[in-house]
C-alpha positions as CSV (number, residue, x, y, z in Angstrom):
1,M,-26.7,-14.7,-16.2
2,V,-30.2,-14.9,-14.7
3,G,-32.2,-11.7,-15.0
4,L,-33.6,-10.0,-12.0
5,V,-37.2,-10.9,-12.7
6,E,-36.3,-14.6,-13.1
7,F,-34.3,-14.5,-9.9
8,L,-37.2,-13.1,-7.9
9,Q,-39.6,-15.6,-9.5
10,C,-37.3,-18.4,-8.3
11,L,-37.2,-17.0,-4.8
12,F,-41.0,-16.6,-4.6
13,Q,-41.5,-20.1,-6.1
14,D,-39.1,-21.6,-3.5
15,F,-40.9,-19.7,-0.8
16,D,-44.3,-21.1,-1.9
17,N,-42.9,-24.6,-2.0
18,Q,-41.3,-24.3,1.4
19,T,-44.3,-22.8,3.1
20,Q,-46.6,-25.4,1.6
21,D,-44.3,-28.1,2.9
22,L,-44.4,-26.4,6.4
23,W,-48.2,-26.9,6.6
24,D,-48.0,-30.4,5.3
25,N,-45.3,-31.4,7.8
26,L,-45.8,-29.0,10.7
27,S,-43.2,-29.3,13.5
28,A,-41.2,-26.9,15.6
29,E,-38.1,-27.8,13.6
30,R,-39.7,-27.2,10.3
31,F,-41.2,-23.9,11.5
32,E,-37.7,-22.7,12.5
33,Q,-36.4,-23.6,9.1
34,V,-39.1,-21.6,7.4
35,K,-38.5,-18.7,9.8
36,K,-34.8,-18.7,8.8
37,L,-35.8,-18.9,5.1
38,I,-38.1,-15.9,5.5
39,S,-35.4,-13.9,7.3
40,H,-32.9,-14.7,4.5
41,Y,-35.2,-13.9,1.7
42,H,-36.3,-10.7,3.4
43,T,-32.6,-9.5,3.3
44,T,-32.0,-10.8,-0.2
45,I,-35.1,-9.3,-1.7
46,G,-34.5,-6.0,0.1
47,G,-30.9,-5.9,-1.2
48,V,-32.1,-6.5,-4.7
49,L,-34.7,-3.9,-4.6
50,C,-32.4,-1.3,-3.0
51,G,-29.6,-2.1,-5.5
């Protein structure tokens, strides 16, 4: 099982990768995808921290 720290590191690394890709390939569609990613991660990280 992945530990909490490793899980959060993966989330943050994925976020970094996705946002870098956003700026490299800026479009309305890509912006919407990153917006959804942020909303999902906000809920996931909040749940982990509260749990």
